[in-house]
C-alpha positions as CSV (number, residue, x, y, z in Angstrom):
1,M,77.7,79.8,75.8
2,T,75.7,82.6,74.0
3,C,72.8,84.2,75.6
4,P,69.4,83.6,74.0
5,D,68.0,86.6,72.1
6,K,64.3,85.8,72.4
7,P,62.0,85.2,75.4
8,G,61.0,81.8,74.2
9,Q,64.5,80.6,73.9
10,L,65.4,82.1,77.4
11,I,62.6,80.1,79.0
12,N,63.7,76.9,77.3
13,W,67.3,77.4,78.4
14,F,66.2,78.1,82.0
15,L,64.0,74.9,82.1
16,C,66.7,72.8,80.7
17,S,69.2,74.0,83.3
18,L,66.8,73.2,86.1
19,C,65.4,69.9,84.8
20,V,68.6,68.1,83.7
21,P,70.5,68.3,87.0
22,R,67.4,67.5,89.1
23,A,66.6,64.6,86.8
24,R,70.1,63.2,87.2
25,K,69.9,63.6,90.9
26,L,66.5,61.8,91.1
27,W,67.7,59.0,88.9
28,S,70.8,58.4,91.0
29,S,68.9,58.6,94.3
30,R,67.8,55.6,96.2
31,R,64.1,56.5,96.0
32,P,61.8,53.8,94.7
33,R,61.9,53.4,90.9
34,T,58.2,53.8,90.4
35,R,58.0,57.2,92.0
36,R,61.1,58.4,90.1
37,N,59.6,57.4,86.8
38,L,56.3,59.1,87.6
39,L,58.1,62.4,88.3
40,L,60.2,62.2,85.2
41,G,57.2,61.5,82.9
42,T,55.2,64.4,84.4
43,A,58.0,66.9,83.8
44,C,58.6,65.8,80.2
45,A,54.9,66.0,79.5
46,I,54.7,69.6,80.8
47,Y,57.7,70.5,78.7
48,L,56.4,68.9,75.5
49,G,53.1,70.8,75.8
50,F,54.9,74.1,76.3
51,L,57.0,73.5,73.1
52,V,53.9,72.7,71.0
53,S,52.1,75.9,72.1
54,Q,55.2,78.0,71.2
55,V,55.5,76.4,67.8
56,G,51.8,77.0,67.0
57,R,52.0,80.6,68.1
58,A,55.1,81.3,66.0
59,S,53.5,79.9,62.8
60,V,50.4,82.1,63.1
61,Q,52.5,85.2,63.6
62,H,54.7,84.5,60.6
63,G,51.7,83.5,58.3
64,G,53.5,80.5,56.8
65,P,51.7,77.2,56.1
66,A,52.6,74.3,58.3
67,G,52.6,71.8,55.4
68,K,54.1,71.8,51.9
69,G,53.0,74.2,49.2
70,P,53.5,77.7,48.1
71,H,53.8,80.6,50.7
72,L,51.8,83.8,50.5
73,S,53.0,87.2,51.5
74,R,51.8,89.0,54.6
75,D,49.5,91.2,52.7
76,S,47.8,88.4,50.8
77,A,47.6,86.3,53.9
78,E,45.1,88.7,55.5
79,V,42.6,88.2,52.6
80,P,40.4,85.1,53.2
81,F,40.1,82.5,50.5
82,P,37.0,82.5,48.4
83,E,34.5,79.7,48.9
84,I,34.8,76.8,46.4
85,P,31.4,75.6,45.1
86,L,30.7,71.9,44.9
87,D,30.4,72.0,41.2
88,G,34.0,73.1,40.7
89,T,33.1,76.6,39.3
90,L,34.4,79.9,40.7
91,A,33.2,83.4,40.6
92,P,35.4,85.9,38.8
93,P,38.1,87.6,40.9
94,E,37.0,90.7,42.8
95,P,38.7,94.0,41.7
96,Q,40.9,95.8,44.3
97,G,41.1,99.5,45.0
98,N,44.2,100.0,42.9
99,G,42.5,98.7,39.8
100,S,44.1,95.3,39.9
101,T,42.4,92.0,40.5
102,L,43.3,89.5,43.2
103,Q,44.0,86.0,41.9
104,P,43.0,83.6,44.6
105,N,45.3,80.8,45.4
106,V,42.9,77.9,45.1
107,V,42.9,74.2,44.1
108,Y,40.3,73.3,41.5
109,I,38.4,70.2,42.5
110,T,36.5,68.2,40.0
111,L,33.8,66.1,41.6
112,R,32.5,63.0,39.8
113,S,28.8,63.2,39.5
114,K,26.7,60.3,40.5
115,R,25.4,58.1,37.7
116,S,21.8,58.9,37.0
117,K,19.3,56.0,36.8
118,P,18.3,55.0,33.3
119,A,15.0,56.3,32.0
120,N,12.0,54.0,31.9
121,I,12.5,52.4,28.5
122,R,9.3,51.5,26.7
123,G,10.5,49.7,23.5
124,T,12.7,52.5,22.2
125,V,16.2,51.7,23.3
126,K,17.5,48.2,23.9
127,P,19.3,47.8,27.2
128,K,22.9,46.8,26.8
129,R,23.3,43.9,29.3
130,R,19.9,42.4,29.0
131,K,18.9,39.6,26.7
132,K,15.4,38.6,25.8
133,Y,14.7,35.0,24.7
134,A,11.8,34.0,22.6
135,V,8.7,32.6,24.3
136,A,6.8,30.0,22.4
137,P,3.5,31.5,21.0
138,S,0.3,30.1,22.4
139,A,-0.6,28.9,19.0
140,L,2.4,26.6,18.8
141,G,2.3,23.2,20.4
142,P,5.1,22.2,22.8
143,E,6.5,19.8,20.3
144,A,7.5,22.7,18.0
145,W,10.0,24.0,20.6
146,V,11.6,20.8,21.8
147,G,14.5,19.2,20.1
148,P,17.4,20.6,18.1
149,S,15.7,20.1,14.7
150,F,12.3,20.3,13.1
151,Q,11.2,17.7,10.6
152,P,8.7,18.9,7.9
153,R,5.5,17.1,7.4
154,D,5.2,14.5,4.8
155,A,4.6,16.0,1.3
156,A,1.8,13.6,0.4
157,G,0.0,14.3,3.7
158,A,0.4,18.0,3.3
159,A,-1.0,17.9,-0.3
160,D,-4.1,16.1,0.9
161,A,-4.6,18.6,3.7
162,E,-7.2,21.3,3.3
163,V,-5.7,24.6,2.1
164,P,-7.4,27.8,1.3
165,G,-8.5,28.3,-2.3
166,H,-7.4,31.9,-2.7
167,V,-4.6,34.1,-1.6
168,Q,-5.7,37.8,-2.0
169,G,-7.4,37.0,-5.2
170,G,-4.9,34.3,-6.4
171,H,-5.4,30.5,-6.2
172,L,-3.0,28.0,-4.6
173,G,-1.6,25.3,-6.7
174,G,0.5,22.1,-6.2
175,P,1.6,20.4,-3.0
176,P,3.9,22.2,-0.5
177,W,7.6,22.6,-1.3
178,R,7.1,21.7,-5.0
179,G,9.2,23.8,-7.3
180,I,11.0,25.6,-4.5
181,Q,14.8,25.8,-4.8
182,G,17.4,27.3,-2.6
183,P,19.3,26.6,0.6
184,G,17.4,24.5,3.2
185,V,15.5,22.6,0.5
186,R,16.4,19.0,-0.1
187,G,14.5,16.9,-2.6
188,G,11.4,19.1,-2.4
189,R,11.5,19.1,1.4
190,L,12.5,21.8,3.8
191,D,15.3,21.1,6.3
192,F,15.7,23.7,9.1
193,Q,17.9,23.6,12.1
194,L,16.7,25.9,14.9
195,P,18.1,26.2,18.4
196,Q,16.0,25.4,21.4
197,A,16.1,29.0,22.7
198,R,16.9,32.0,20.6
199,E,16.4,35.7,20.7
200,S,12.9,36.7,19.6
201,N,12.5,39.0,16.6
202,I,9.6,40.7,18.5
203,R,11.4,42.5,21.3
204,I,9.5,43.9,24.3
205,Y,11.7,45.3,27.1
206,S,8.9,46.8,29.2
207,E,6.4,45.2,31.5
208,S,3.8,45.3,28.7
209,A,3.4,45.9,25.0
210,P,2.1,49.3,23.8
211,S,-1.5,49.8,24.6
212,W,-2.6,49.9,20.9
213,L,-1.4,46.4,20.3
214,S,-3.6,43.7,21.8
215,K,-2.4,40.4,23.3
216,E,-3.7,38.7,20.2
217,D,-1.6,41.0,18.0
218,I,1.6,40.2,20.0
219,G,0.9,36.5,19.9
220,R,0.4,36.6,16.1
221,M,3.4,38.7,15.5
222,R,5.6,36.3,17.4
223,L,4.1,33.4,15.5
224,L,4.9,35.0,12.2
225,A,8.4,36.2,13.3
226,D,9.7,33.2,15.3
227,G,7.5,30.3,14.3
228,A,9.3,27.3,12.7
229,V,8.5,26.8,9.0
230,A,7.1,23.4,8.1
231,G,6.2,24.1,4.5
232,L,6.0,26.6,1.7
233,Q,3.0,26.7,-0.6
234,P,3.3,28.6,-3.9
235,A,0.5,31.0,-4.6
236,R,-0.7,32.2,-8.0
237,S,-0.4,35.8,-7.3
238,R,0.8,38.7,-9.4
239,S,2.9,39.9,-6.5
240,G,4.9,36.7,-6.3
241,A,3.7,35.9,-2.8
242,R,4.3,32.5,-1.1
243,L,2.3,30.9,1.7
244,L,4.4,29.9,4.7
245,V,3.0,26.9,6.6
246,L,4.1,27.2,10.2
247,E,4.7,24.4,12.8
248,G,2.1,23.7,15.4
249,T,-1.7,23.7,15.5
250,P,-3.8,26.8,15.2
251,G,-5.1,28.3,18.4
252,P,-7.2,31.3,19.4
253,S,-4.5,33.8,18.4
254,A,-3.7,32.1,15.1
255,P,-6.4,31.4,12.4
256,A,-6.1,28.0,10.7
257,C,-4.5,27.5,7.3
258,G,-5.5,23.9,6.9
259,P,-4.0,21.9,9.8
260,S,-1.5,24.6,10.7
261,P,-1.3,28.4,10.9
262,C,0.1,30.2,7.8
263,G,1.6,33.5,6.8
264,L,1.7,35.2,3.4
265,L,5.4,35.9,2.4
266,K,5.6,38.8,0.1
267,Q,8.4,40.6,-1.8
268,P,11.0,43.0,-0.3
269,V,9.4,45.9,-2.2
270,D,6.3,45.4,0.0
271,M,8.1,46.2,3.3
272,S,5.9,49.2,3.8
273,E,3.1,46.9,4.8
274,V,4.8,46.4,8.1
275,F,4.7,50.2,8.7
276,A,1.0,50.2,7.6
277,F,0.1,47.6,10.2
278,H,1.6,49.6,13.1
279,L,0.1,52.9,11.8
280,D,-3.3,51.2,11.6
281,R,-3.2,50.1,15.2
282,I,-1.9,53.5,16.5
283,L,-4.8,55.3,14.7
284,G,-7.3,52.9,16.3
285,L,-8.6,51.7,12.9
286,N,-7.8,48.0,13.5
287,R,-8.5,47.0,9.9
288,T,-5.2,45.4,8.8
289,L,-3.9,41.9,9.4
290,P,-0.8,41.4,11.7
291,T,2.3,41.9,9.6
292,V,6.0,41.4,10.5
293,S,9.3,41.4,8.7
294,R,11.2,38.1,8.5
295,K,14.4,36.7,7.1
296,S,14.1,33.2,5.8
297,Q,16.9,30.7,5.2
298,F,15.3,29.3,2.1
299,I,15.3,32.6,0.2
300,P,18.5,32.9,-1.9
301,D,19.1,36.6,-1.5
302,G,18.5,36.5,2.3
303,R,16.7,39.8,2.2
304,P,13.9,40.5,4.8
305,R,10.4,40.3,3.5
306,P,7.0,41.1,5.0
307,V,4.9,38.2,6.3
308,I,1.2,38.7,6.7
309,L,-1.1,36.5,8.8
310,W,-3.3,34.4,6.6
311,D,-6.9,34.7,7.6
312,P,-9.3,32.1,6.1
313,S,-12.3,34.1,7.3
314,L,-11.9,36.6,4.4
315,C,-14.5,36.4,1.7
316,P,-13.4,35.0,-1.7
317,T,-12.2,37.6,-4.1
318,S,-12.4,38.1,-7.8
319,N,-9.3,37.3,-9.9
320,E,-9.8,40.6,-11.8
321,T,-10.3,43.1,-9.0
322,H,-9.1,41.2,-6.0
323,S,-12.3,42.4,-4.2
324,S,-15.1,40.7,-2.5
325,V,-17.4,43.7,-3.2
326,K,-18.4,44.6,-6.8
327,L,-18.2,48.4,-6.8
328,T,-17.3,51.0,-9.4
329,W,-16.1,54.5,-8.8
330,G,-19.6,55.9,-9.8
331,T,-21.5,53.6,-7.5
332,Y,-19.0,54.2,-4.7
333,Q,-19.6,58.0,-4.9
334,Q,-23.3,57.4,-4.9
335,S,-23.1,55.2,-1.8
336,L,-21.1,57.9,0.0
337,K,-24.0,60.4,-0.5
338,Q,-26.6,57.9,0.8
339,K,-24.5,57.1,4.0
340,C,-25.4,53.5,3.8
341,W,-26.1,51.7,7.2
342,Q,-25.3,54.9,9.2
343,N,-27.2,55.1,12.5
344,G,-28.6,51.6,11.9
345,R,-30.7,52.8,9.0
346,A,-31.3,50.1,6.4
347,P,-30.7,51.4,2.8
348,R,-33.2,51.3,0.1
349,P,-32.6,49.1,-2.9
350,E,-32.4,52.0,-5.4
351,W,-29.5,53.5,-3.5
352,G,-27.1,51.0,-4.7
353,C,-25.5,50.3,-1.3
354,T,-23.4,47.4,-0.5
355,D,-23.1,45.6,2.9
356,V,-20.2,47.9,3.9
357,H,-20.9,50.5,6.6
358,H,-20.6,54.1,5.6
359,H,-17.8,54.8,8.1
360,E,-15.6,52.2,6.7
361,W,-14.9,54.3,3.6
362,S,-13.8,57.3,5.8
363,K,-11.3,55.1,7.6
364,M,-10.0,53.7,4.4
365,A,-9.6,57.1,2.7
366,L,-7.7,58.5,5.7
367,F,-5.4,55.5,5.9
368,D,-4.7,55.4,2.2
369,F,-4.0,59.1,2.1
370,L,-1.4,59.0,4.8
371,L,0.4,56.2,3.0
372,Q,-0.6,57.2,-0.5
373,I,-2.0,53.7,-1.3
374,Y,-3.7,54.1,-4.6
375,N,-4.4,50.5,-5.7
376,R,-7.9,50.5,-4.0
377,L,-9.6,53.7,-4.9
378,D,-7.4,54.9,-7.8
379,A,-5.9,51.9,-9.5
380,H,-5.5,53.8,-12.7
381,C,-3.3,56.5,-11.1
382,C,-5.7,59.4,-12.2
383,G,-5.2,61.5,-9.1
384,F,-1.4,62.0,-9.3
385,R,1.5,61.9,-11.7
386,P,2.7,58.3,-11.7
387,R,6.1,57.1,-12.5
388,K,7.2,54.1,-14.6
389,E,7.7,52.0,-11.5
390,D,4.0,52.3,-10.5
391,A,1.8,49.3,-11.2
392,C,-0.7,51.4,-13.2
393,V,2.0,52.4,-15.7
394,Q,3.4,48.9,-16.0
395,S,-0.1,47.3,-16.6
396,G,-1.2,50.1,-19.0
397,R,-4.3,51.1,-17.0
398,M,-3.8,54.9,-17.3
399,P,-5.8,55.6,-20.5
400,R,-9.0,54.8,-18.7
401,C,-9.0,57.9,-16.6
402,D,-11.6,59.6,-18.8
403,K,-14.1,56.9,-17.8
404,Q,-13.9,56.9,-14.1
405,D,-17.5,56.1,-13.3
406,S,-17.1,52.6,-14.9
407,V,-13.7,51.8,-13.3
408,A,-14.0,49.0,-10.7
409,L,-12.5,49.4,-7.2
410,Q,-9.9,46.9,-6.2
411,H,-8.8,45.2,-3.0
412,I,-12.1,45.9,-1.2
413,V,-12.4,42.8,1.1
414,Q,-14.7,41.8,3.9
415,R,-15.0,38.9,6.3
416,K,-17.6,36.2,5.8
417,Q,-19.1,36.7,9.3
418,D,-18.7,40.5,9.3
419,P,-19.7,42.0,6.0
420,R,-20.2,45.5,7.5
421,H,-16.5,46.1,8.1
422,L,-13.6,46.1,5.6
423,V,-10.2,44.4,5.9
424,F,-7.3,46.4,4.5
425,I,-5.1,44.1,2.4
426,D,-2.3,44.8,0.0
427,N,-1.3,47.9,2.0
428,K,1.8,48.9,0.0
429,G,2.5,52.5,0.7
430,F,4.8,55.1,-0.9
431,F,7.0,57.5,1.1
432,D,8.6,59.2,-1.9
433,R,5.5,61.1,-3.1
434,S,6.3,64.8,-3.0
435,E,3.9,67.3,-1.4
436,D,2.9,68.7,-4.7
437,N,2.1,65.2,-6.1
438,L,-0.2,63.8,-3.4
439,N,-3.3,61.9,-4.5
440,F,-6.2,63.9,-3.2
441,K,-8.6,61.8,-5.3
442,L,-8.5,59.3,-2.4
443,L,-10.4,61.9,-0.3
444,E,-13.1,62.7,-2.9
445,G,-16.6,62.3,-1.5
446,I,-15.5,61.9,2.1
447,K,-17.3,64.3,4.4
448,E,-16.6,62.6,7.8
449,F,-13.4,61.3,9.4
450,P,-12.9,59.0,12.4
451,E,-12.4,60.9,15.7
452,S,-9.9,58.4,17.1
453,A,-7.5,58.8,14.2
454,V,-7.8,62.5,14.0
455,S,-7.1,62.9,17.7
456,V,-3.9,61.0,17.3
457,L,-2.8,63.2,14.4
458,K,-3.5,66.3,16.5
459,S,-1.9,65.1,19.7
460,Q,1.7,65.5,18.5
461,H,2.4,62.0,19.8
462,L,2.3,60.2,16.5
463,R,6.1,60.1,16.2
464,Q,6.7,58.7,19.6
465,K,4.1,56.0,19.2
466,L,5.4,54.9,15.8
467,L,9.0,54.7,17.2
468,Q,7.8,52.6,20.2
469,S,5.7,50.3,18.0
470,L,8.1,49.8,15.1
471,F,10.9,49.1,17.5
472,L,9.2,45.8,18.4
473,D,9.9,44.4,15.0
474,K,13.7,43.9,15.1
475,V,14.1,42.8,11.5
476,Y,12.1,45.7,10.1
477,W,13.9,48.2,12.3
478,E,17.3,47.1,11.2
479,S,16.3,46.8,7.5
480,Q,15.2,50.5,7.4
481,G,18.6,51.7,8.8
482,G,17.7,51.8,12.5
483,R,16.2,54.9,14.2
484,Q,17.6,57.3,11.6
485,G,15.9,55.5,8.7
486,I,12.6,55.2,10.7
487,E,12.6,58.9,11.6
488,K,12.7,59.8,7.8
489,L,9.6,57.7,7.2
490,I,7.8,59.3,10.1
491,D,8.8,62.7,8.8
492,V,6.8,62.0,5.6
493,V,3.8,60.7,7.4
494,E,3.7,63.6,9.9
495,Q,3.8,66.1,7.0
496,R,0.9,64.3,5.3
497,A,-1.0,64.4,8.6
498,R,-0.6,68.1,8.8
499,I,-1.8,68.5,5.2
500,L,-4.8,66.2,5.9
501,L,-5.8,68.2,9.0
502,T,-5.7,71.4,6.9
503,Y,-7.8,69.7,4.3
504,I,-10.4,68.7,6.9
505,T,-10.6,72.2,8.2
506,A,-10.7,73.8,4.8
507,H,-13.5,71.5,3.5
508,G,-15.6,71.7,6.7
509,A,-15.5,67.9,7.1
510,K,-16.9,66.5,10.3
511,V,-14.9,64.5,12.9
512,L,-17.2,61.8,14.4
513,P,-16.7,58.8,16.7
514,M,-16.9,55.7,14.5
515,N,-17.2,52.8,16.8
516,E,-19.6,50.7,14.8
């Protein structure tokens, strides 16, 4: 037997030599078994604790890790490890005295960040796992939403029903569904199959709609976008518009068009009227009729088209000027100087005033300039360089620019019960007018502008509000290429707004509250 060379091994050998013989002697003795087991267990526990303390002391002296992994030298073991931040980043290694840098032996830990809560969406981004179903508008009766199919009204009964005698200056003619061809039309009757519940084309994913849209606006928009079509009335109009007869009975939120509410279906080139409606509400003017974009099954090309709420309270219009007010450019400029009906002052007969309040022209001029709508105040395209696609070129009205005072204004419409205020119809705007070809003739004679609209243009929130508002109309949003396409349209309007604000400052125009 070799002698142990270390004190720890010597102690172990000495204990073993003492414990083993005594354990055998105790085991073989006639003492009670319980006492013998107790003594043996106590001795083994003392010995086990001694071994554990010796092993721990030896590992600390040698500097080796107790587990698996690479070992460090004695010199490097004396340097403490740098602290590892929670974000997984480390500070650069510290330089040593000999000019070298110490590379710490660390394990890079990547912590998975917690998922942040989604932002409060207010009609800008559609949630992924949420589906909104259409709610029957208040104007529609319950029978319009029950059952898998909708039967159109009888053609003879619909022909005898009272229908308006004009559509924006054009007269209606013939019974419903006559002369209409395309899918969904059988023998002069419309046949539509609609599910009991479907996703609404007017999407609102917040607790309430944007503040600039009233409850009546939302109800009418849903009626135009989701209401079942019971008939189609052709209209004698140069724009090729048709009158949609919707299922149900008219209610407080839907004016009557005979026995049912109606909407004017226009051409795809008039899609800017949807943008005009939302811009009008955001600016606080409230002079346009509710307008949505809709795809109809009976249209052969299937392209989305604007649908404008039919309002029978509009005054009858002339077939030539599509206006309920007889006014030329000369008399219009004269009435601007007289400030007709401002501050409750009744105009004199020699002033040549109409029933329209003076502030209405300021609202119209601002609205038309932002969208470059020229068919009201400049139907002959005298204030800009027109193209062959413009209506003034196609109709040959341009040569009359040298006789502006005698040119009649068009699309100037009032309501029967409210002749002081205008209703903006036929709001086809143009977004492709360059900055050096804007029609400033629309602003001629205007010395005051509405405070509510100017404040919106100055607030830098026009883009955000237009995105929130236009997102509600699903068909229009998708038809313009989504957010990317809508952003391009807003870029144009924002640039024109900056030009208009510069114009107001340069000409010293007043900004007044116009709540009349």
